[in-house]
C-alpha positions as CSV (number, residue, x, y, z in Angstrom):
1,M,87.5,179.8,-138.9
2,G,90.7,180.0,-137.1
3,I,94.2,181.4,-137.0
4,T,97.2,179.4,-138.1
5,Y,100.9,180.2,-138.5
6,A,102.9,179.6,-141.7
7,D,106.5,180.0,-142.8
8,L,106.7,181.8,-146.2
9,R,109.4,182.3,-148.8
10,L,108.8,185.4,-150.8
11,A,110.5,185.9,-154.1
12,N,110.0,188.0,-157.3
13,E,110.6,186.0,-160.4
14,A,110.6,189.2,-162.5
15,R,113.4,190.9,-160.5
16,D,116.6,188.9,-160.2
17,D,118.2,191.8,-158.3
18,L,115.9,191.1,-155.2
19,E,116.8,188.4,-152.7
20,E,114.2,186.0,-151.4
21,I,112.8,186.7,-148.0
22,N,111.8,184.1,-145.4
23,A,109.0,185.3,-143.2
24,S,106.7,184.0,-140.5
25,A,103.0,184.9,-141.0
26,I,99.7,184.6,-139.1
27,V,97.0,183.2,-141.4
28,D,93.3,183.8,-140.8
29,K,91.7,181.0,-142.7
30,G,88.5,183.0,-143.4
31,E,90.2,185.8,-145.3
32,L,90.5,186.2,-149.1
33,H,93.4,188.8,-149.4
34,L,97.1,188.9,-148.7
35,C,98.6,192.1,-147.2
36,L,102.3,192.8,-147.5
37,P,104.2,195.8,-146.3
38,E,105.1,198.1,-149.2
39,H,108.9,197.7,-148.6
40,I,108.5,193.9,-149.1
41,A,106.1,194.1,-152.0
42,M,108.3,196.4,-154.1
């Protein structure tokens, strides 16, 4: 297990009115879930 860093591009294919977001993330390779802040997920 370990921590790695990743650059992400988040987009919502179902909502054309939302812009894509570029984000930096810390990734724990042992985890199974993704957590996003609500203001990004909506």
